[in-house]
Every structure is written in C-alpha cells, then in structure tokens.
ZAZA-55695 format. One line per field, with one value per residue: residue in one letter; residue number from 1; y, z, x of N, C-alpha, C in turn. Coordinates in nm, 2 decimals. Example, Ala and Ser with C-alpha at 12.3 -4.5 7.8 and 13.67 -1.06 7.14 Angstrom:
code	[a / s] .
pos	[1 / 2] .
nY	[-0.57 / -0.22] .
nZ	[0.78 / 0.71] .
nX	[1.32 / 1.28] .
caY	[-0.45 / -0.11] .
caZ	[0.78 / 0.71] .
caX	[1.23 / 1.37] .
cY	[-0.33 / 0.00] .
cZ	[0.78 / 0.79] .
cX	[1.32 / 1.29] .
//
This chain:
code	[m / e / q / g / n / t / y / g / m / v / a / e / f / e / s / p / t / a / l / v / q / a / a / h / k / a / r / e / a / g / y / c / k / m / d / a / f / s / p / m / p / i / e / e / l / h / e / a / l / g / l / p / q / t / k / l / p / y / i / v / l / g / g / g / l / t / g / a / l / a / g / y / g / l / q / y / w / a / s / t / v / a / y / p / l / n / i / g / g / r / p / l / h / s / w / p / s / f / i / v / p / a / f / e / t / t / i / l / f / s / a / l / a / a / v / l / g / m / i / l / l / n / g / l / p / m / p / y / h / p / v / f / n / g / k / r / f / a / m / a / s / r / d / r / f / f / l / c / i / e / s / v / d / p / k / f / h / q / a / d / t / r / r / f / l / e / s / l / g / a / r / e / v / n / d / v / e / r] .
pos	[1 / 2 / 3 / 4 / 5 / 6 / 7 / 8 / 9 / 10 / 11 / 12 / 13 / 14 / 15 / 16 / 17 / 18 / 19 / 20 / 21 / 22 / 23 / 24 / 25 / 26 / 27 / 28 / 29 / 30 / 31 / 32 / 33 / 34 / 35 / 36 / 37 / 38 / 39 / 40 / 41 / 42 / 43 / 44 / 45 / 46 / 47 / 48 / 49 / 50 / 51 / 52 / 53 / 54 / 55 / 56 / 57 / 58 / 59 / 60 / 61 / 62 / 63 / 64 / 65 / 66 / 67 / 68 / 69 / 70 / 71 / 72 / 73 / 74 / 75 / 76 / 77 / 78 / 79 / 80 / 81 / 82 / 83 / 84 / 85 / 86 / 87 / 88 / 89 / 90 / 91 / 92 / 93 / 94 / 95 / 96 / 97 / 98 / 99 / 100 / 101 / 102 / 103 / 104 / 105 / 106 / 107 / 108 / 109 / 110 / 111 / 112 / 113 / 114 / 115 / 116 / 117 / 118 / 119 / 120 / 121 / 122 / 123 / 124 / 125 / 126 / 127 / 128 / 129 / 130 / 131 / 132 / 133 / 134 / 135 / 136 / 137 / 138 / 139 / 140 / 141 / 142 / 143 / 144 / 145 / 146 / 147 / 148 / 149 / 150 / 151 / 152 / 153 / 154 / 155 / 156 / 157 / 158 / 159 / 160 / 161 / 162 / 163 / 164 / 165 / 166 / 167 / 168 / 169 / 170 / 171 / 172 / 173 / 174 / 175 / 176 / 177 / 178] .
nY	[9.53 / 9.89 / 10.07 / 10.36 / 10.59 / 10.43 / 10.26 / 10.01 / 9.70 / 9.61 / 9.35 / 9.26 / 9.05 / 8.81 / 8.66 / 8.57 / 8.35 / 8.31 / 8.54 / 8.46 / 8.22 / 8.31 / 8.50 / 8.31 / 8.17 / 8.38 / 8.42 / 8.18 / 8.20 / 8.38 / 8.65 / 8.92 / 9.16 / 9.25 / 9.32 / 9.29 / 9.36 / 9.38 / 9.38 / 9.27 / 9.09 / 8.83 / 8.53 / 8.35 / 8.50 / 8.65 / 8.46 / 8.37 / 8.58 / 8.60 / 8.76 / 8.90 / 8.80 / 8.98 / 9.25 / 9.33 / 9.19 / 9.19 / 9.45 / 9.53 / 9.36 / 9.47 / 9.73 / 9.64 / 9.55 / 9.78 / 9.93 / 9.77 / 9.80 / 10.07 / 10.14 / 9.98 / 10.07 / 10.35 / 10.35 / 10.23 / 10.40 / 10.65 / 10.53 / 10.45 / 10.64 / 10.92 / 10.99 / 10.85 / 10.69 / 10.53 / 10.34 / 10.20 / 10.00 / 9.88 / 9.77 / 9.97 / 9.91 / 9.75 / 9.51 / 9.35 / 9.54 / 9.69 / 9.54 / 9.54 / 9.81 / 9.82 / 9.62 / 9.74 / 9.96 / 9.80 / 9.69 / 9.94 / 10.06 / 9.86 / 9.85 / 10.11 / 10.09 / 9.89 / 10.04 / 10.25 / 10.11 / 9.97 / 10.16 / 10.27 / 10.07 / 10.01 / 10.22 / 10.46 / 10.78 / 10.75 / 10.94 / 10.92 / 10.68 / 10.53 / 10.32 / 10.40 / 10.53 / 10.34 / 10.19 / 10.13 / 10.06 / 10.17 / 9.96 / 9.79 / 9.82 / 9.73 / 9.48 / 9.36 / 9.19 / 9.26 / 9.23 / 9.35 / 9.38 / 9.52 / 9.78 / 9.79 / 9.53 / 9.26 / 9.10 / 9.21 / 9.33 / 9.50 / 9.38 / 9.11 / 9.07 / 9.16 / 8.97 / 8.74 / 8.79 / 8.82 / 8.53 / 8.43 / 8.44 / 8.69 / 8.94 / 9.18 / 9.37 / 9.62 / 9.91 / 10.09 / 10.41 / 10.64] .
nZ	[9.40 / 9.39 / 9.09 / 9.02 / 8.85 / 8.77 / 8.78 / 8.75 / 8.57 / 8.29 / 8.13 / 7.85 / 7.77 / 7.59 / 7.65 / 7.91 / 8.03 / 8.00 / 8.12 / 8.39 / 8.43 / 8.39 / 8.61 / 8.80 / 8.76 / 8.79 / 9.07 / 9.17 / 9.08 / 9.27 / 9.27 / 9.44 / 9.48 / 9.29 / 9.04 / 8.84 / 8.55 / 8.40 / 8.16 / 8.24 / 8.52 / 8.65 / 8.80 / 8.93 / 8.94 / 9.17 / 9.36 / 9.21 / 9.22 / 9.47 / 9.67 / 9.99 / 10.19 / 10.20 / 10.41 / 10.41 / 10.47 / 10.76 / 10.82 / 10.73 / 10.90 / 11.13 / 11.08 / 11.07 / 11.32 / 11.48 / 11.35 / 11.44 / 11.71 / 11.74 / 11.64 / 11.80 / 12.04 / 12.02 / 12.01 / 12.25 / 12.43 / 12.35 / 12.41 / 12.69 / 12.85 / 12.75 / 12.67 / 12.80 / 12.74 / 12.85 / 12.64 / 12.60 / 12.78 / 12.74 / 12.80 / 12.86 / 12.76 / 12.50 / 12.34 / 12.11 / 11.92 / 11.87 / 11.68 / 11.40 / 11.31 / 11.40 / 11.27 / 11.01 / 11.07 / 11.07 / 10.83 / 10.69 / 10.80 / 10.76 / 10.47 / 10.42 / 10.54 / 10.38 / 10.14 / 10.19 / 10.32 / 10.09 / 9.92 / 10.07 / 10.12 / 9.87 / 9.80 / 9.70 / 9.62 / 9.32 / 9.11 / 8.95 / 8.86 / 8.83 / 8.65 / 8.44 / 8.27 / 8.10 / 7.81 / 7.56 / 7.78 / 7.77 / 7.64 / 7.84 / 7.92 / 7.72 / 7.57 / 7.63 / 7.85 / 8.15 / 8.34 / 8.60 / 8.74 / 9.02 / 9.08 / 9.35 / 9.45 / 9.61 / 9.44 / 9.19 / 8.92 / 8.65 / 8.39 / 8.43 / 8.51 / 8.28 / 8.10 / 8.22 / 8.22 / 7.93 / 7.88 / 7.96 / 7.76 / 7.69 / 7.50 / 7.47 / 7.65 / 7.87 / 8.02 / 8.30 / 8.39 / 8.69] .
nX	[11.59 / 11.56 / 11.54 / 11.63 / 11.42 / 11.24 / 10.94 / 10.85 / 10.82 / 10.62 / 10.42 / 10.27 / 10.00 / 9.80 / 9.57 / 9.33 / 9.41 / 9.67 / 9.78 / 9.73 / 9.87 / 10.13 / 10.13 / 10.15 / 10.39 / 10.56 / 10.51 / 10.62 / 10.88 / 10.97 / 10.91 / 10.73 / 10.62 / 10.40 / 10.13 / 9.83 / 9.64 / 9.34 / 9.07 / 8.84 / 8.70 / 8.89 / 8.88 / 9.07 / 9.30 / 9.36 / 9.44 / 9.67 / 9.84 / 9.91 / 9.79 / 9.68 / 9.40 / 9.12 / 9.02 / 8.76 / 8.50 / 8.52 / 8.49 / 8.24 / 8.09 / 8.14 / 8.04 / 7.76 / 7.71 / 7.74 / 7.55 / 7.31 / 7.32 / 7.31 / 7.07 / 6.88 / 6.96 / 6.89 / 6.62 / 6.56 / 6.64 / 6.50 / 6.23 / 6.23 / 6.38 / 6.41 / 6.17 / 5.92 / 5.63 / 5.33 / 5.16 / 4.86 / 4.90 / 5.14 / 5.47 / 5.74 / 5.99 / 5.96 / 6.07 / 6.01 / 5.88 / 6.12 / 6.28 / 6.24 / 6.31 / 6.57 / 6.69 / 6.67 / 6.85 / 7.07 / 7.11 / 7.16 / 7.38 / 7.57 / 7.57 / 7.67 / 7.93 / 8.04 / 8.07 / 8.24 / 8.45 / 8.56 / 8.62 / 8.82 / 9.01 / 9.08 / 9.22 / 9.14 / 9.02 / 9.22 / 9.36 / 9.58 / 9.83 / 10.14 / 10.15 / 10.00 / 10.17 / 10.28 / 10.36 / 10.11 / 9.95 / 9.67 / 9.52 / 9.45 / 9.20 / 9.06 / 9.11 / 9.35 / 9.60 / 9.76 / 10.08 / 10.25 / 10.56 / 10.69 / 10.93 / 11.02 / 11.05 / 11.21 / 11.36 / 11.37 / 11.55 / 11.64 / 11.72 / 11.73 / 11.47 / 11.34 / 11.40 / 11.29 / 11.01 / 10.98 / 11.04 / 10.78 / 10.62 / 10.53 / 10.36 / 10.47 / 10.72 / 10.76 / 10.93 / 10.83 / 10.78 / 10.81] .
caY	[9.65 / 9.99 / 10.13 / 10.50 / 10.65 / 10.31 / 10.21 / 9.86 / 9.65 / 9.57 / 9.27 / 9.25 / 8.90 / 8.80 / 8.61 / 8.57 / 8.21 / 8.35 / 8.61 / 8.38 / 8.13 / 8.41 / 8.54 / 8.19 / 8.16 / 8.50 / 8.39 / 8.06 / 8.24 / 8.47 / 8.78 / 8.92 / 9.29 / 9.27 / 9.34 / 9.24 / 9.44 / 9.31 / 9.44 / 9.19 / 8.99 / 8.69 / 8.46 / 8.28 / 8.60 / 8.68 / 8.34 / 8.36 / 8.70 / 8.58 / 8.87 / 8.85 / 8.82 / 9.12 / 9.29 / 9.40 / 9.14 / 9.22 / 9.59 / 9.51 / 9.30 / 9.58 / 9.82 / 9.59 / 9.53 / 9.89 / 9.97 / 9.71 / 9.85 / 10.22 / 10.15 / 9.94 / 10.17 / 10.47 / 10.32 / 10.18 / 10.54 / 10.71 / 10.47 / 10.42 / 10.73 / 11.06 / 11.02 / 10.73 / 10.69 / 10.42 / 10.35 / 10.08 / 9.90 / 9.78 / 9.79 / 10.08 / 9.83 / 9.66 / 9.48 / 9.30 / 9.64 / 9.74 / 9.46 / 9.57 / 9.92 / 9.79 / 9.54 / 9.84 / 10.04 / 9.69 / 9.70 / 10.08 / 10.09 / 9.77 / 9.90 / 10.21 / 10.04 / 9.82 / 10.12 / 10.34 / 10.02 / 9.91 / 10.28 / 10.30 / 9.96 / 10.01 / 10.33 / 10.54 / 10.80 / 10.75 / 10.99 / 10.88 / 10.57 / 10.53 / 10.22 / 10.46 / 10.58 / 10.21 / 10.19 / 10.04 / 10.03 / 10.18 / 9.85 / 9.72 / 9.85 / 9.68 / 9.35 / 9.29 / 9.16 / 9.32 / 9.18 / 9.45 / 9.36 / 9.66 / 9.79 / 9.77 / 9.39 / 9.24 / 9.02 / 9.29 / 9.34 / 9.54 / 9.30 / 8.98 / 9.07 / 9.17 / 8.83 / 8.65 / 8.83 / 8.78 / 8.41 / 8.38 / 8.46 / 8.81 / 8.98 / 9.30 / 9.41 / 9.76 / 9.98 / 10.20 / 10.53 / 10.71] .
caZ	[9.45 / 9.31 / 8.97 / 8.98 / 8.82 / 8.72 / 8.88 / 8.74 / 8.44 / 8.25 / 8.03 / 7.77 / 7.75 / 7.48 / 7.71 / 8.07 / 8.09 / 7.98 / 8.24 / 8.53 / 8.41 / 8.41 / 8.75 / 8.89 / 8.74 / 8.87 / 9.22 / 9.20 / 9.06 / 9.38 / 9.27 / 9.54 / 9.45 / 9.16 / 9.03 / 8.73 / 8.51 / 8.29 / 8.13 / 8.30 / 8.64 / 8.66 / 8.94 / 8.96 / 8.94 / 9.31 / 9.41 / 9.13 / 9.26 / 9.62 / 9.75 / 10.11 / 10.19 / 10.22 / 10.54 / 10.40 / 10.55 / 10.89 / 10.82 / 10.71 / 11.01 / 11.24 / 11.05 / 11.07 / 11.46 / 11.53 / 11.33 / 11.52 / 11.85 / 11.75 / 11.62 / 11.92 / 12.16 / 12.02 / 12.03 / 12.41 / 12.49 / 12.32 / 12.48 / 12.84 / 12.92 / 12.72 / 12.66 / 12.84 / 12.75 / 12.87 / 12.56 / 12.58 / 12.88 / 12.70 / 12.88 / 12.81 / 12.69 / 12.43 / 12.24 / 11.98 / 11.82 / 11.83 / 11.60 / 11.26 / 11.29 / 11.44 / 11.14 / 10.90 / 11.08 / 11.06 / 10.69 / 10.65 / 10.86 / 10.68 / 10.32 / 10.42 / 10.58 / 10.26 / 10.04 / 10.25 / 10.33 / 9.96 / 9.88 / 10.14 / 10.10 / 9.72 / 9.78 / 9.59 / 9.49 / 9.27 / 8.98 / 8.87 / 8.89 / 8.73 / 8.55 / 8.31 / 8.17 / 8.03 / 7.67 / 7.54 / 7.88 / 7.75 / 7.60 / 7.96 / 7.96 / 7.60 / 7.52 / 7.67 / 8.01 / 8.19 / 8.46 / 8.63 / 8.85 / 9.07 / 9.12 / 9.49 / 9.49 / 9.64 / 9.34 / 9.07 / 8.84 / 8.52 / 8.28 / 8.47 / 8.51 / 8.14 / 8.03 / 8.28 / 8.15 / 7.79 / 7.87 / 8.00 / 7.64 / 7.68 / 7.36 / 7.46 / 7.78 / 7.87 / 8.15 / 8.34 / 8.47 / 8.78] .
caX	[11.64 / 11.49 / 11.60 / 11.62 / 11.28 / 11.14 / 10.84 / 10.86 / 10.81 / 10.49 / 10.42 / 10.13 / 9.94 / 9.67 / 9.45 / 9.34 / 9.48 / 9.83 / 9.82 / 9.73 / 10.00 / 10.24 / 10.14 / 10.18 / 10.54 / 10.62 / 10.53 / 10.71 / 11.02 / 11.01 / 10.85 / 10.61 / 10.55 / 10.33 / 10.00 / 9.78 / 9.55 / 9.27 / 8.96 / 8.74 / 8.73 / 8.96 / 8.86 / 9.19 / 9.41 / 9.37 / 9.53 / 9.77 / 9.92 / 9.94 / 9.74 / 9.63 / 9.27 / 9.04 / 8.95 / 8.62 / 8.39 / 8.52 / 8.46 / 8.09 / 8.03 / 8.16 / 7.94 / 7.64 / 7.67 / 7.73 / 7.40 / 7.21 / 7.33 / 7.28 / 6.92 / 6.81 / 6.99 / 6.81 / 6.47 / 6.55 / 6.66 / 6.36 / 6.11 / 6.23 / 6.47 / 6.39 / 6.01 / 5.84 / 5.49 / 5.26 / 5.02 / 4.79 / 4.95 / 5.26 / 5.58 / 5.82 / 6.09 / 5.90 / 6.17 / 5.97 / 5.85 / 6.23 / 6.36 / 6.25 / 6.39 / 6.72 / 6.73 / 6.69 / 6.99 / 7.18 / 7.14 / 7.21 / 7.53 / 7.65 / 7.62 / 7.78 / 8.06 / 8.09 / 8.10 / 8.35 / 8.57 / 8.59 / 8.69 / 8.95 / 9.10 / 9.14 / 9.31 / 9.04 / 9.03 / 9.36 / 9.36 / 9.71 / 9.92 / 10.26 / 10.15 / 9.92 / 10.26 / 10.31 / 10.32 / 10.01 / 9.86 / 9.53 / 9.47 / 9.41 / 9.06 / 8.98 / 9.13 / 9.47 / 9.59 / 9.91 / 10.14 / 10.35 / 10.63 / 10.73 / 11.08 / 11.05 / 11.03 / 11.35 / 11.41 / 11.36 / 11.67 / 11.60 / 11.76 / 11.69 / 11.33 / 11.28 / 11.43 / 11.19 / 10.89 / 10.99 / 11.03 / 10.67 / 10.55 / 10.45 / 10.37 / 10.56 / 10.75 / 10.81 / 10.96 / 10.72 / 10.85 / 10.72] .
cY	[9.77 / 10.04 / 10.26 / 10.55 / 10.55 / 10.26 / 10.06 / 9.82 / 9.58 / 9.47 / 9.25 / 9.10 / 8.91 / 8.76 / 8.61 / 8.47 / 8.25 / 8.44 / 8.55 / 8.29 / 8.22 / 8.47 / 8.43 / 8.16 / 8.27 / 8.48 / 8.27 / 8.11 / 8.35 / 8.61 / 8.81 / 9.05 / 9.30 / 9.28 / 9.31 / 9.34 / 9.37 / 9.38 / 9.37 / 9.12 / 8.87 / 8.62 / 8.41 / 8.39 / 8.62 / 8.59 / 8.35 / 8.46 / 8.67 / 8.70 / 8.82 / 8.87 / 8.94 / 9.14 / 9.33 / 9.34 / 9.17 / 9.38 / 9.60 / 9.45 / 9.39 / 9.69 / 9.76 / 9.58 / 9.66 / 9.96 / 9.91 / 9.78 / 10.01 / 10.22 / 10.08 / 10.04 / 10.31 / 10.46 / 10.31 / 10.33 / 10.62 / 10.68 / 10.48 / 10.56 / 10.87 / 11.08 / 10.90 / 10.76 / 10.56 / 10.41 / 10.21 / 9.96 / 9.84 / 9.85 / 9.90 / 10.02 / 9.73 / 9.61 / 9.41 / 9.41 / 9.71 / 9.65 / 9.52 / 9.71 / 9.88 / 9.72 / 9.64 / 9.92 / 9.93 / 9.72 / 9.82 / 10.09 / 9.98 / 9.81 / 10.02 / 10.18 / 9.97 / 9.93 / 10.19 / 10.23 / 9.99 / 10.05 / 10.29 / 10.16 / 9.96 / 10.12 / 10.43 / 10.67 / 10.82 / 10.81 / 10.96 / 10.78 / 10.56 / 10.43 / 10.28 / 10.50 / 10.46 / 10.23 / 10.09 / 10.02 / 10.06 / 10.06 / 9.75 / 9.72 / 9.78 / 9.52 / 9.29 / 9.30 / 9.19 / 9.26 / 9.30 / 9.39 / 9.50 / 9.67 / 9.78 / 9.61 / 9.35 / 9.17 / 9.09 / 9.35 / 9.38 / 9.43 / 9.16 / 8.97 / 9.08 / 9.04 / 8.73 / 8.69 / 8.79 / 8.61 / 8.35 / 8.37 / 8.57 / 8.88 / 9.11 / 9.32 / 9.55 / 9.83 / 10.08 / 10.29 / 10.59 / 10.83] .
cZ	[9.34 / 9.21 / 8.94 / 8.97 / 8.77 / 8.83 / 8.88 / 8.58 / 8.40 / 8.12 / 7.98 / 7.74 / 7.66 / 7.55 / 7.86 / 8.10 / 8.10 / 8.09 / 8.37 / 8.53 / 8.43 / 8.55 / 8.83 / 8.87 / 8.80 / 9.02 / 9.25 / 9.17 / 9.18 / 9.40 / 9.37 / 9.52 / 9.31 / 9.15 / 8.87 / 8.69 / 8.38 / 8.28 / 8.19 / 8.44 / 8.60 / 8.78 / 9.01 / 9.00 / 9.07 / 9.37 / 9.34 / 9.18 / 9.39 / 9.71 / 9.89 / 10.10 / 10.25 / 10.37 / 10.54 / 10.47 / 10.69 / 10.93 / 10.80 / 10.82 / 11.13 / 11.22 / 11.09 / 11.24 / 11.52 / 11.48 / 11.41 / 11.67 / 11.85 / 11.72 / 11.74 / 12.03 / 12.15 / 12.05 / 12.19 / 12.47 / 12.48 / 12.41 / 12.63 / 12.89 / 12.87 / 12.70 / 12.69 / 12.86 / 12.76 / 12.76 / 12.56 / 12.68 / 12.84 / 12.78 / 12.80 / 12.72 / 12.61 / 12.30 / 12.12 / 11.88 / 11.79 / 11.72 / 11.46 / 11.24 / 11.31 / 11.33 / 11.02 / 10.92 / 11.06 / 10.91 / 10.65 / 10.68 / 10.78 / 10.54 / 10.33 / 10.46 / 10.46 / 10.16 / 10.08 / 10.27 / 10.18 / 9.92 / 9.94 / 10.11 / 9.95 / 9.71 / 9.70 / 9.67 / 9.44 / 9.13 / 8.90 / 8.95 / 8.78 / 8.60 / 8.41 / 8.22 / 8.08 / 7.89 / 7.63 / 7.64 / 7.85 / 7.70 / 7.72 / 7.97 / 7.83 / 7.59 / 7.55 / 7.81 / 8.04 / 8.33 / 8.47 / 8.75 / 8.90 / 9.09 / 9.26 / 9.53 / 9.51 / 9.52 / 9.21 / 9.03 / 8.71 / 8.41 / 8.31 / 8.45 / 8.38 / 8.07 / 8.07 / 8.21 / 8.00 / 7.77 / 7.89 / 7.87 / 7.63 / 7.54 / 7.35 / 7.61 / 7.78 / 8.01 / 8.17 / 8.43 / 8.57 / 8.74] .
cX	[11.59 / 11.58 / 11.57 / 11.47 / 11.20 / 11.06 / 10.82 / 10.86 / 10.67 / 10.50 / 10.27 / 10.13 / 9.82 / 9.56 / 9.46 / 9.43 / 9.63 / 9.88 / 9.82 / 9.84 / 10.11 / 10.26 / 10.19 / 10.33 / 10.61 / 10.63 / 10.60 / 10.87 / 11.07 / 10.97 / 10.73 / 10.55 / 10.52 / 10.18 / 9.95 / 9.66 / 9.46 / 9.13 / 8.82 / 8.80 / 8.79 / 8.95 / 9.00 / 9.32 / 9.45 / 9.47 / 9.67 / 9.88 / 9.95 / 9.89 / 9.65 / 9.46 / 9.22 / 9.01 / 8.80 / 8.51 / 8.40 / 8.47 / 8.31 / 8.02 / 8.04 / 8.04 / 7.79 / 7.60 / 7.68 / 7.58 / 7.29 / 7.19 / 7.29 / 7.12 / 6.84 / 6.83 / 6.90 / 6.66 / 6.45 / 6.56 / 6.52 / 6.24 / 6.12 / 6.30 / 6.42 / 6.24 / 5.92 / 5.70 / 5.43 / 5.17 / 4.98 / 4.84 / 5.07 / 5.37 / 5.66 / 5.94 / 6.02 / 5.98 / 6.12 / 5.93 / 5.99 / 6.33 / 6.36 / 6.33 / 6.54 / 6.77 / 6.76 / 6.82 / 7.09 / 7.23 / 7.22 / 7.36 / 7.63 / 7.68 / 7.69 / 7.93 / 8.13 / 8.15 / 8.25 / 8.47 / 8.64 / 8.68 / 8.83 / 9.05 / 9.16 / 9.22 / 9.26 / 9.02 / 9.18 / 9.36 / 9.49 / 9.77 / 10.02 / 10.23 / 10.07 / 10.03 / 10.31 / 10.26 / 10.22 / 9.91 / 9.71 / 9.45 / 9.41 / 9.26 / 8.98 / 9.00 / 9.25 / 9.49 / 9.75 / 9.93 / 10.24 / 10.42 / 10.71 / 10.87 / 11.12 / 11.06 / 11.19 / 11.43 / 11.44 / 11.51 / 11.62 / 11.60 / 11.70 / 11.54 / 11.26 / 11.30 / 11.31 / 11.08 / 10.89 / 10.97 / 10.88 / 10.57 / 10.47 / 10.45 / 10.46 / 10.58 / 10.81 / 10.84 / 10.84 / 10.78 / 10.75 / 10.66] .
//
C-alpha cells in the first residue's frame, strides 16, 4: 500500500554478493516492485530481481528485416521500375548484385533499432528519479550497492519493510521521498 509522499525504501549493501542475496530473499518474501543499483554490472541481479525478459532482440530483428527489405526493394525498384537500363546484357532484376547493399542496410537498420529500442525501453532520457533523493545514494556510482523496494508494491508497509531490509544485513536503510 502506498505511503503518502514516499517513493520507497532503499537499503545499502557492501558487496555485490550481499545485494544479489538480498534481492533473492526479497523476492522470496513476496516483494515484486523493486530495483537494484550498482556501480558495475552484476550478471545474477537480473534473475534475482525477477525482471521480465527484454524485448530488444525482437526490436533489432524487426529493424534488420525492415532494412533488408528496404535495401533490396529500393534496388529492385530503381533497376526494374524507375530507371531500367540493360547494361552488358544482364537482367534488370540481377539479384546477386543486390545482396551486398541489402546486407548493409540490414546492419544499418538493426543498429538504429538497437539504439532507439534501448533508449525507449530504458525510459531515457530520465534527468530525475526519486531514488536520487536517497541518503548516500551518490555512492551507487562508486562502491556501494543499493536495493530499493517501491511503495507501490502490494506488500510494502513502511515499518515491516524497514525491519525486513535491516534483517538482510543492510548497512543502512532509508526512506526515499518523491
């Protein structure tokens, strides 16, 4: 249940192992709306938080297929419809010569789809996030690891969540205001 102007509660941990263990325990305890912050990538953290699989590979595949069709289609249209020239007796639809440029547009569209998809799926640009208000949160980019349980979580209760995070061995537990 949401608690007024509180965004959530953040716990500070000393090591990545402690953060991953805390995330596992929080999920086992029934918390589902949480996020973790770390100065470096932690491979196990995605699974520990129970985050859904990303849609980015499908976005990149769609971009690649669109690029392949656009590149091949443009060459086909230019060679057979818009400006048909019979040079050296070759057919107007000479597909072997269309392969390399179509491959190049596949790479181009895939890369653009990857960049734009990543930006949109990550919710960027995000110049402000409530967790920035957390005490000592600036250490998340240096050498500390943080687990935030959001107040919109159905199991969130300020006192109970604080006790739970403290029982995980957190160095410090703080409320985060919106």
